[in-house]
C-alpha positions in Angstrom: 27.8 116.8 87.0 30.4 117.0 89.7 29.0 120.3 91.0 25.6 118.7 91.2 26.9 115.7 93.2 28.6 118.1 95.6 25.4 120.2 96.0 23.4 117.1 96.7 25.8 116.1 99.5 25.9 119.7 100.9 22.1 120.0 100.8 21.7 116.7 102.6 24.1 118.0 105.3 21.6 120.8 106.1 19.4 118.2 107.7 22.0 117.8 110.4 23.2 121.4 110.7 22.8 124.7 109.0 25.6 125.4 106.5 27.1 128.3 104.5 27.5 127.6 100.8 30.2 129.8 99.4 30.3 130.1 95.6 33.8 131.0 94.3 34.9 133.0 91.3 31.6 134.7 90.5 32.3 137.3 87.9 28.8 138.5 86.9 25.2 138.2 88.1 24.3 135.7 85.4 26.6 133.2 87.0 25.1 133.8 90.4 21.6 133.3 88.9 22.7 130.1 87.2 24.1 128.7 90.5 20.8 129.6 92.2 18.8 127.8 89.5 21.0 124.8 89.9 20.6 124.8 93.7 16.8 125.0 93.3 16.9 122.1 90.9 19.1 120.0 93.1 17.0 120.8 96.1 13.9 119.6 94.3 15.6 116.4 93.2 17.0 115.6 96.7 13.7 116.4 98.4 11.8 114.2 95.9 14.3 111.4 96.1 14.7 111.4 99.8 11.1 112.4 100.6 12.5 114.8 103.2 13.0 118.5 103.0 16.4 120.0 103.2 17.4 122.2 106.1 18.7 125.8 106.4 21.6 127.2 104.6 23.1 130.5 103.7 24.4 131.3 100.3 27.4 133.5 99.7 29.9 134.5 97.0 33.6 135.1 96.9 34.5 138.6 95.9 37.6 137.7 93.8 37.2 139.6 90.6 36.7 143.4 90.1 33.8 142.8 87.8 31.5 141.4 90.5 32.3 144.4 92.8 30.5 146.7 90.4 27.4 144.6 90.7 27.7 143.9 94.4 24.6 145.7 95.4 22.5 143.8 92.9 24.1 140.5 94.0 23.4 141.2 97.6 19.7 140.9 96.9 20.3 137.2 96.1 22.8 136.2 98.8 23.4 136.1 102.5 27.1 136.9 102.8 30.3 137.6 101.0 33.9 136.7 101.5 36.6 138.9 100.0 39.2 136.6 98.4 42.2 138.9 98.7 44.7 136.7 96.8 42.6 136.6 93.6 41.2 140.1 94.0 44.7 141.5 94.1 45.9 139.3 91.3 43.0 140.3 89.0 43.0 144.0 90.0 46.7 144.4 89.1 46.7 141.9 86.2 49.6 139.9 87.6 50.3 136.2 87.8 51.4 135.6 91.4 53.0 132.3 90.3 55.2 133.9 87.6 58.8 134.6 88.7 58.8 138.0 87.1 55.5 139.4 88.2 55.2 137.2 91.4 57.6 139.5 93.2 55.3 142.4 92.5 52.4 140.6 94.2 51.5 142.4 97.3 48.1 143.1 98.7 49.5 145.8 100.9 48.9 148.6 98.4 46.8 151.7 98.6 44.7 150.6 95.5 43.9 147.3 97.3 42.7 149.1 100.4 40.6 151.6 98.4 38.9 148.7 96.7 38.3 146.9 100.0 37.0 150.2 101.5 34.6 150.5 98.6 33.3 147.0 99.2 33.0 147.7 103.0 31.1 150.9 102.3 28.5 149.0 100.2 28.3 146.3 102.9 27.5 148.9 105.6 24.3 149.6 103.8 23.3 146.0 104.3 23.9 145.2 108.0 22.0 141.9 107.7 24.7 140.6 105.2 27.8 139.0 106.6 31.3 139.9 105.3 34.7 138.4 105.8 38.1 138.5 104.2 40.4 135.5 103.5 43.7 135.0 101.7 47.2 136.2 102.5 46.1 139.8 103.3 43.8 138.6 106.1 46.8 137.0 107.9 49.3 139.9 107.4 49.7 141.7 110.7 50.7 145.0 108.9 47.5 144.9 107.0 45.3 144.4 110.1 44.9 148.1 111.1 44.2 149.0 107.5 41.6 146.3 107.0 39.9 147.3 110.3 39.9 150.9 109.2 38.2 149.9 106.0 35.5 148.1 108.0 36.5 144.5 107.8 35.6 142.7 111.1 35.8 139.0 110.2 39.1 137.4 109.1 39.9 133.9 107.9 43.5 132.8 108.1 45.8 130.0 108.9 45.7 129.2 112.6 49.4 129.9 113.2 48.9 133.5 112.0 46.1 134.3 114.5 48.4 135.3 117.5 50.3 137.8 115.4 47.2 139.3 113.9 45.6 139.5 117.4 48.6 141.3 118.8 48.5 143.9 116.0 
C-alpha cells in the first residue's frame, strides 16, 4: 500500500514537471513487469479520481544485483534508463557484507572484476543509445576510479557534492 501511495504522489507530480521514476533492487524481469503493472493501475486510478491525465515520466531501474545484468537487454525494452548502484552491485558480486567488521574491510569497488562487470553493462548500453545510463554509490565519487569508469563507457556520475571537485580534477 505504501508503494501505491508513493506512486500516486509521483504520478501527480508529472502534471507539473516530467520526472524520472527509478525502481531499486530489481533482480529479475518479473519484478519489473509487476512494477509496470502497478504503475499502470495507479495511473488509471489517479486519472479517474482526478479526472486529469498524468504527465510525462521516464522509468528506470537500479542495476544492483548481478542477476538483472544477465537480462539487461530484455529489461531495456521496458525502461528508459538505468543507474548502476555500485555499492550494492559490488556487495552482491563479491558476496560480502560491507557493514560487517570482518568482511567490510574487504569491501572495495576498485577491483578488476568490478570494472569488467561495469564494462559489460556499458557495452550492452552502447547498443541502445536512446537509453540513459549513470552510476551512483561510492565508486562514482572515488577519483581513482574515474579514469577506469570513463574507460568502461560511463559518462554520468551521481555523487555527494563535496566529491565533485576531486572527481573533476581527475
